[in-house]
N, C-alpha and C positions, 0 to 999 in steps of 0.2 A: 069604729070610725066616728068622726064628728065633723059637721060642716056648719059654719056660722051663717053663710049667705049662699044661696043657690040661684043662678040665673039660667033660664031656659028660653033664650031669644028665638023668635020665629022668622026674623028678617035680618038682612045684613046690617041695616041701620040699628036695629035693636042690639045686635051683636057688638057693634062699635060702642054703643052706650054702656053695655055691660062690661066690656073690656076697660073702658075709661073709669069704671067704678070699682075695679078690683083693688083690694087692699090686703095687706098682710101676706100670708102664705096662700097663694092661689094657684089653681090649675085650670087648664082648658081641656075638656074631654069630648069624646065622640062615642065610639062603640065600646070603649073601655076594655078591649081584649088584652091590651098591654098594660094599661093603667092599673086595673084590678089584679092582674096576674102578679105584678110586682109587689102588691100589698097583701096578697092572700095570707091569711092567718096572722096578720100584724095589725096593731092599732095604728091608725093614721088620722091626721087632722088637716082640715083646710079652712082657712078664714073665708075664702071665696072659691066657689066652684062654678065654672061656666061651661054649659053643654052647647056644642054646635050641632048636635045630632038632628035638630029640628029646624035649622035655618034653611029655608026653602031654596035660596040661591045656591047654597053650597051642596045641594043634593042633585044638581043638574049637570049634564054633559052637553056642551053647546058647540056646534060647528060654525066657525066664521070663515070668511073668505080666505084667510091666510093662516089660521091656527085652530086648534081644538082646545077648548077650555073645560077642565074637569074640576068640579067642586070638591073641596077637601073632605066633605062629609059623604061623598059617594062610596058605597061599600064595594068591596073587591068583586063580588059576584056581578054587580051592576056594571062595573068597568069592563070585566072580562067578556060580558055578553053584549056590550054596546056595539051597534053596527059601525059607527065611525071609528072606534078604537080597533075593531077587528079589520076594518078596511085599510086604515092608514098606519096603525101602530100594532101589528099583531104580536110583536115582542112584548108589549105591555099586557096584552090579553094573555099571553103565555104566563107571565109573572103573576098577574092577579088571579088567574085560574088555578094556580098551584099553591096559593097561600093557605097554610093550615088545613082545616077541614071545611066541609060545607057550612057548618054552623059558624065558624070563624069568618068565612068569606061573606056570609049574610049579615054579619054584625060589625066586623072590623072595617075601618075606612082607609082609603088610600092616603088621606092627609094624616091620619093617626100613625100609619106606618112610617111616613117621612118624619113626622115630629118626634116619634120614638127613636128613630135613627139608629137602629141596631146595626152593628157591623156585619151581621149575618142576614139582614133584611133583604127582601127580594125586590122592593120597589126602586131603590137607588141605582143598582146596576142597570136595570131596564131603562129607567128614565134618563140617566146620564147619556146614554147612546142616542137619545131622541132630542138632545139639545133643549131640555126642559128648563122652564123658568117657573118661579112661584110668586104668587101675590100674597103678601102679608097684610092682614087687617090690623090697624093700629088704632086703639081707642083715642089717642091724643093727637097723632101726627097725620092720620090718613093712611091710605094704602101705600105699600112699598113693594116694588118689583125687583127681584134679584135672580140671578142664575142659580139653578139647583145646586151646582157644584160649589157655590159660595154659601148656600144656605145650610148644608149639612157639614158638620165638623167631625171630630173623632170621638169614639167611645160613647155614642148615644147623645151627643151634644148637637145643638143647632144654634143659629144666631137669634132665635126668638128671645125676646125680652118680656118681662112682666107687662101685662096690658096689650099683648099681641097674640094673634092666632093665625095659623096658616089658613088661607081662604081658598085659593085656586092654584091649580097646576096648569101652565100654558105650554102647549106643544105646537111648534111651527109645523105646518103641513109639509110632508116630505116631497122630494122630486119623484116623478113617476117611476124612475128606475131604481129607487132606493128601497131596500128591504131590511127587515130587522127580525131578531129572534132572541129568545131567552131560554136558558136551561139551568137546572140546579140538581144537586145531588144531596140526599139526606139519608138518614139511617133507615127510614121506611117511607113508603109513598104517602103523600098528602098530609099527614099529621106529623110534621117534623120541622126543626130549624135547619136551614141549609148548612151543609158541610162545605160546599162550594156553590157559588152561583156566578153565572157568566152571561153577558149579553153582547151582541154584535149588531151593528148596523153598517150597511155599506151600499154603494152603488155599483151596478154592473153595466159596463159599456163594452159591447161586442165580446161578451164572455170574460172580460177582464175586470177585476175588482178595483174600484176607485174610492177614495175618501172614506176608508173604513174607520170605525170607532169600536174599540174593544174595552170592556170593563170586567173587572174581577171583584167578587165579593166573598166575605166570610174567610178571608185569608190575611186580614190586616185590621187596623183599628177603624177603618171605614172602607167602603168600596172605592175603587180608584180606576182611572183610565190606564190601560197598558199601552204605552207608546211603542214598546217593542213588539207587542202583539199586532198593533196596527201596521207597523213597518213590515211585518212578515206577510201581511195580506196585500198591501198596496202594489198594484201593477201585476199581480199574479192571477192566473186563471182560477175560476171557482171550481176547483177539483178536490178530490180526496187527498191528493198528495200535498196540495197547498195547506189543507187543514191539519194534516199530519205534522207538517213543519210548524204550524201555529201551536199545536198541542205541546210540542217540544219547547217552544219559546215560553209558553205560559207555565210549564212545569218549572222552568228556570226562574220565572218571576215568583212563583210560590216559594221555592227554596230560598230565594233572596229575602222575601217578605217575612217568613217565619222560620228561620234557620234552626232555632233551638226547640221549637214546639214538637211535642211527641207525635202529633198528627201530621207533621210535614211530609214524611215519606208516603203515607197513604194518600194525602191530597195531591202530591206531585204525580202519583200514578193515576189517580182517579180523574184528573182533569182531561185525560185523553177521551174518556167516555163522554164527558160533558161536551167537549168540542166536536166529537163525532155526531152527537145529537144536533148541535147547532148547524153543522155542515148540511145535514139532510133537510132541516127546516129551511135554511137559506136557499139551497138549491131548488127546492120545490117552489118557494115564493118568488124566486127570480125567474123561474121557468126555463132553466138551462139544464 
């Protein structure tokens, strides 16, 4: 490896200055669990390397009157254990608490996972169901706020341009009767890339599901909302039978998304176990 210029900003203002100074082939990094893994055993060069790992504002989780702000440099273990995340967004705690291994969760950041944008990543399915937005720090134009669904594109791409860095994730606080959950399936527990990951958020009114959001990951070029899955839940009771019907719908979504992939039959069958896990989590959290 070779790096011409390395910036280690400690404040958001210093980060913006560093971003504005980036030249040539440059990278913004944090925990480097994805960045270095991609380059393991290979020679790589950077004209400019900017670390956000020590930017104080990006390592904080802050509760506001109407939203929760999560700094992009917060590590997964921190997010999974945070009292506000566990209270308002337990589905995100589910996802962060099951990323990689304890070592990865103590080093890898939530912002890094989103910026890496792996189609099998755990953060996007969970955060999409929470109506998340992101704040992008721009060294030249100032901060930019966009919906997460617009930030992440396909095959590990995002809308980030040179001289920009993901700074914050913004989560609007949910209604009192809204619950969420995340579950995934891999080859072995804890240290694995997801074979399937799924998240659901919904409201429960008199035992009936309202305004559900359902996402699927690791079965396409990026995680996506399942409109058919949401339709299968809307207006139905929060029961095992309802979620059996949802599993059948999602099995069809998987078959449509990856019809020629060798793993399709396995994933089409395995989604039933993932949905069963989500049912029990949501039922417990809704208190029904």
